[in-house]
C-alpha positions as CSV (number, residue, x, y, z in Angstrom):
1,Q,0.0,0.0,0.0
2,V,1.3,3.4,-1.0
3,Q,1.9,5.9,1.7
4,L,2.9,9.6,1.2
5,V,3.8,11.6,4.3
6,E,4.5,15.2,4.2
7,S,6.3,17.3,6.8
8,G,8.1,20.7,7.3
9,G,4.9,23.0,7.4
10,G,4.6,25.7,10.0
11,L,4.3,29.2,10.8
12,V,6.7,31.8,8.9
13,Q,6.7,35.4,8.4
14,P,6.2,37.1,5.1
15,G,9.4,36.8,3.1
16,G,10.6,33.7,5.0
17,S,11.4,30.3,3.7
18,L,10.2,26.7,4.5
19,R,11.2,23.5,3.0
20,L,8.4,20.7,2.7
21,S,9.3,17.1,2.5
22,C,7.3,14.1,1.3
23,V,8.5,10.6,2.0
24,A,7.0,7.8,0.0
25,S,6.8,4.1,0.8
26,G,5.1,1.1,-0.4
27,R,6.3,1.3,-4.1
28,T,9.2,2.0,-6.2
29,F,9.5,5.7,-5.8
30,S,11.8,6.4,-8.8
31,N,9.0,5.1,-11.2
32,Y,6.6,8.0,-10.2
33,A,6.2,11.7,-10.9
34,M,5.4,13.8,-7.8
35,G,3.5,16.8,-7.4
36,W,2.7,19.4,-4.8
37,F,-0.7,20.9,-4.5
38,R,-2.3,23.3,-1.9
39,Q,-5.7,24.0,-0.7
40,T,-7.4,26.7,1.4
41,P,-10.9,26.4,2.8
42,G,-13.7,26.8,0.3
43,K,-11.3,26.5,-2.6
44,E,-10.4,23.8,-5.0
45,R,-7.0,22.1,-4.7
46,E,-4.4,24.2,-6.7
47,F,-1.4,23.0,-8.5
48,V,1.9,24.1,-7.2
49,A,4.7,22.2,-8.7
50,A,5.5,18.9,-10.2
51,I,8.5,16.9,-11.2
52,N,8.9,13.8,-13.5
53,W,10.0,10.3,-12.3
54,I,13.8,11.1,-12.9
55,G,13.7,14.7,-12.0
56,S,14.6,16.0,-15.4
57,I,11.2,17.9,-16.0
58,T,9.6,20.3,-13.5
59,Y,6.5,22.4,-13.7
60,Y,5.5,25.4,-11.6
61,A,2.3,27.4,-11.2
62,D,2.9,31.1,-12.3
63,S,2.2,32.1,-8.8
64,V,5.2,30.4,-7.3
65,K,7.6,30.5,-10.3
66,G,11.0,31.9,-9.2
67,R,10.2,31.5,-5.5
68,F,9.5,27.7,-5.1
69,T,11.8,24.9,-6.2
70,I,10.6,21.2,-6.4
71,S,13.4,18.5,-6.2
72,R,13.5,14.7,-5.5
73,N,16.1,12.4,-4.1
74,N,15.1,8.9,-5.4
75,A,17.7,7.3,-3.0
76,K,15.7,8.7,0.0
77,D,12.2,8.2,-1.7
78,T,11.6,11.9,-0.9
79,V,10.3,14.8,-2.9
80,Y,11.0,18.4,-1.6
81,L,9.5,21.8,-2.1
82,Q,11.7,24.6,-1.2
83,M,9.5,27.8,-0.7
84,N,11.2,31.2,-0.5
85,S,10.0,34.7,-0.4
86,L,6.7,33.4,1.2
87,K,3.7,35.6,1.0
88,P,0.5,35.5,3.0
89,E,-1.4,34.2,-0.1
90,D,0.8,31.1,-0.1
91,A,-0.8,29.9,3.1
92,A,-2.6,26.7,2.8
93,I,-2.5,22.9,3.3
94,Y,0.2,21.6,1.1
95,Y,-0.2,18.0,-0.3
96,C,2.1,15.8,-2.1
97,A,0.8,13.3,-4.7
98,S,2.1,10.8,-7.2
99,R,1.3,9.4,-10.6
100,Y,3.2,7.0,-12.9
101,R,6.2,8.5,-14.7
102,S,5.0,11.8,-16.1
103,A,4.3,14.9,-14.3
104,S,1.0,16.8,-14.6
105,Y,-0.7,20.0,-13.5
106,D,-4.0,18.2,-13.1
107,P,-4.8,16.8,-9.6
108,A,-7.3,14.4,-11.1
109,E,-4.3,12.7,-12.8
110,Y,-2.7,11.8,-9.5
111,N,-3.5,8.5,-7.8
112,D,-2.2,8.8,-4.3
113,W,-2.1,11.7,-1.8
114,G,-0.6,12.5,1.5
115,Q,-2.4,13.9,4.4
116,G,-1.2,17.4,4.0
117,T,0.9,19.8,6.0
118,Q,-0.3,23.1,7.0
119,V,1.8,26.3,6.0
120,T,0.8,29.6,7.7
121,V,2.5,32.9,6.5
122,S,1.8,35.7,9.0
123,S,3.5,38.4,10.8
C-alpha cells in the first residue's frame, strides 16, 4: 500500500522560507512523478509544482515560479518543495501526490495523496 507523508509545514513570516518534504513508501518511488498541491478552505485544490520520475522535467504554477523549487532524491524516496519569499497568499494545506512517470498539472491525474501539512504565513 502506497503511503505519502508530508512534513515541514509551520508558521513563517512573510518573506521567509520553508522546505516541505514528502516521503513515499510502498512502491518504487523512482517510477513515479510527484506533485505538490495546496488548498485553502472553500477553494479547490491548486497545482503548485510537479517533477517527473527522474527529475529532469519540472513544472510550476505561475504564482510560485521563481520562488519555489521542487526536487527529488530517489535514493531517499523523498520529494521536496523549497519555498522562498513566502507571501500571505501562500498559506494553505500543502499536499504531495504521485502518478506514474510523467508529471502533470491536473490533480485528477494523481492517484495517491498524502495527508497534507499546514503552511501559515503571517507576521
